[in-house]
Structures are given as C-alpha cells and as structure tokens.
C-alpha positions in Angstrom: -42.3 -17.0 25.6 -45.1 -14.7 24.6 -45.0 -15.7 21.0 -45.2 -19.4 22.0 -48.3 -18.7 24.3 -49.9 -16.7 21.4 -49.0 -19.6 18.9 -50.4 -22.2 21.2 -53.6 -20.2 21.6 -54.1 -19.8 17.9 -53.4 -23.5 17.3 -55.9 -24.5 20.0 -58.5 -22.0 18.6 -58.0 -23.5 15.1 -58.4 -27.0 16.3 -61.7 -26.0 18.2 -63.0 -24.3 15.2 -62.3 -27.5 13.2 -63.9 -29.6 15.7 -67.1 -27.4 15.8 -67.2 -27.4 11.9 -67.0 -31.2 11.8 -69.7 -31.4 14.5 -72.0 -29.5 12.4 -71.1 -30.6 8.8 -68.9 -33.6 9.1 -69.9 -37.1 8.3 -72.4 -38.8 10.7 -73.4 -42.5 11.1 -77.2 -42.6 10.8 -79.6 -45.4 10.1 -81.2 -45.4 6.7 -84.9 -45.2 6.4 -84.9 -48.8 4.7 -83.0 -50.1 7.9 -85.5 -48.3 10.4 -88.5 -49.6 8.4 -87.3 -53.2 8.2 -86.6 -53.2 12.0 -90.2 -52.0 12.7 -91.6 -54.5 10.3 -89.8 -57.5 12.0 -91.0 -56.1 15.4 -94.7 -55.8 14.2 -94.6 -59.4 12.7 -93.3 -60.6 16.1 -96.1 -58.9 18.1 -98.7 -60.1 15.5 -97.4 -63.7 15.9 -97.8 -63.4 19.6 -101.4 -62.3 19.3 -102.2 -65.0 16.7 -100.6 -67.7 19.3 -102.9 -66.4 22.0 -100.0 -64.7 23.9 -101.7 -61.3 24.4 -99.9 -60.4 27.5 -96.6 -60.9 26.0 -97.6 -58.9 23.0 -98.9 -56.0 25.0 -95.7 -56.1 27.1 -93.5 -56.0 24.1 -95.6 -53.1 22.5 -95.3 -51.2 26.0 -91.5 -51.1 25.8 -89.7 -48.1 24.5 -88.0 -49.9 21.6 -90.5 -52.5 20.8 -88.9 -53.7 17.5 
C-alpha cells in the first residue's frame, strides 16, 4: 500500500502544479480595451443626455454609482 500512497501523492502534486501553472499562465477571459472604451462612451452619452434634458439629479446619481456605464 505504500507504493499506491506515494503514487497518489505524486499524482496529486502534479495536478496541483498544473493548476498553479494554468492559473498563472493559462488563457484568461478579459475585456478588450475597445469593449471597455465603448461601454464608457455609451455611459457618458447617457449622462450627457440626462443633463441636456434637465435631469441633473438622475445624471449625478448615475455618475455616483460604482459602475456608471
């Protein structure tokens, strides 16, 4: 049984090392700069529209949120 315990330990260690490697260097889903910029521009246009319509309180409330766009 000692060999199987050692084999299990080595297999688990190899899996953990691979998981760590994937966490550091693997593929990640990230937003592109263009997507972030587009979302911010849409949010800014909405805020500007609210100001132009005289709805300052709504515009300020929207700007005060953490994710205003």
